[in-house]
N, C-alpha and C positions, 0 to 999 in steps of 0.2 A: 805443213800444218793443214789439218782438215777444217773446213768451214763449219761453224756451229750456228749458222743462220738459216740455212735451208732445211725444210722438213722433208726428208726422203727416207725410205726404208733402210734398216740397218744393213741389209745385204750389200748396198752400195757404199754408204757412209753411215757410221753409227749414230743415227738420229732417230727419234721417235716423234710421231705426229704432235702438232702443236695443240695445247689445251686452251680453250677459250673460256676464261672466267674473268670477273671483274676484280681488280685490286689496284691499289695506289701505285703510281709510278713516280719516282723521284727524278726530277729533271733539272738541268741548269738552263737559264734563259737562252733564247736564241740570240745570235749575233747577226741581226739582219738590219741593215739601214732601212728606215721607213720608206724612202723613195723607191727602193728595189721591188717592193711588194706589188706595185701596180704595173711593172714592166716585165716581170718574169713569171712563168707559170709556177703555181704552188702544187705541192704533192697532193694528189686527190685520187679517189678510186679510179682505177684503170690507167693511171700514169705509169709510164716506164721510167724508172728511177735508177740512176747510177750514183753510188756513194762509196767513199772510202770509210773504213771503220777500223777500230781497234777494240777487241773484246778482252776484258779483264774480269777476274773473279773478285770475291769480296776481300781478298788479301792483296789485291793489286797485281796479281800474276797475269801476264799476257797469255791468253788462251788462243787467240787467233788475230790476224790482222791482214788487211788487204794492201798495206803500205808496200810499195815496190812491186806490186802486181796490178793486174787489171782491176778496176773498180767492180764492186758487186753490182749486178744489174738484176732488178726484179720488177714485177708488175704490182703496183700498190693495190691492196684490197683482195688479192688472190690467194692469201695464205702461204706465200712462198718464203716468208721470213717469220720469226716468232712474233706473236700477236702484240706483245708489249712494246717491242721496238716499232713495229708498223704503226701502231696508234700514236706513238710519240713523234713520228716523222710527218704525220698528217699536217699539211699547211706550210711546210718548210719550202724554201726556194733555193735554186742553185747558189752555191757559195755559203749557205747557212752552215754553222757548226752547232753541235749540240752534244751534251753529255747526258746519257739516259741510264738510270739504274732500273732494271726490270726484275721484279720479284719472281720467284719460282712459279707462281700460279699463272704468270703470263709469259713464261719462257718454256721450260721443259717439264713443268709440273712438280708436285711433291714426290718424295721417295715413296714408291709403292712396295708392299710386302713381297717377299720372295715367293715363288710358286714351286710346289713340290708335286712331281708327277711320276707315275709308275714307269720304270725303265722301258717296258715293252711299248710305250707310246712315243719313244724317242728312237730315231735310227741309231744303230750301234756305233756308227762313226761319230756320233754326238756324245759319247761316253767319255769326254775329256774336258776338264775345267778350261774355260775360255772359249769353247766352241760356240760359234754364232749360228743361230737357226731361226727360221720363221715358224711360229706356232699359231694355232687357232684357238680363239676363245669359244665359249659355249654356243655363241651365235654363228660360229664359222668365220669370223673376221680374223684375218691374219695379223700378227704383230711380231716384231723382232724381239729376240731374247738371247741371252748367252748362259752357258752352263756355269753355275757358281760352285756346285759341289756334286760329286758322284757318290751315292750311298749304295748299300748292298742291294736294295730293291727299288730305289727311287733316284731321280735326278732333280736337283734343285736349280731352278731357272731364275735369272734376274732379268726383268723386262724394263728396267729403268734406263733412261738415257744417262750417259756419263755425267751430264750437268744437271740432272734432276735434283731438286731440293736446294739449288743454289741461286742466289741473286747474281745477276750478270750486269756489268757496266759496259756500255758502248760509248766510245768517243766517235762521232760521225761527222763527216763533211759531205754535203750534197754536191755532187759534181754536175748532174744535169737532171732535168725533168722534162719529159715529153708527154704532153697531154694525149689521152686516148682520142682516136679519131671520132668525129661527130657521127652519130648514127642516123 
């Protein structure tokens, strides 16, 4: 199963960069004993965090999980995981568990319209449905896309992440938190 938490180019794993917008996040309360808060580090900017997670869609279907694998490790505040999940983890301590529902705007964004381009702008090897490639926008910024349809004179591209437009629910357990070294 491929991880749906890390934002990396489609060429390596089919993911699109994280969108940073404000929207409500539905969360369940933390299960943290009050005395633990003063003795263990809390997740904060620069912390190295290890966590177990299970990701489900709005139908409850499991999309990804770290159970039985190494925990996910990331640096908090560096944009290494989707922004809605990162915000919900702020302040948690090792041992804490949390259920977080992240709306599309704080996950992989809303579904964007398909892009139709002239065939001559796509390499010939890309004239097949499902082919993945990196394309550039008008500013020259590269982004991943895949071929959705091949027409007589154009190619229809889809630049959406497979989870775009979906609310995602994470069941997480914080395994460890290492504070960033003092500067």
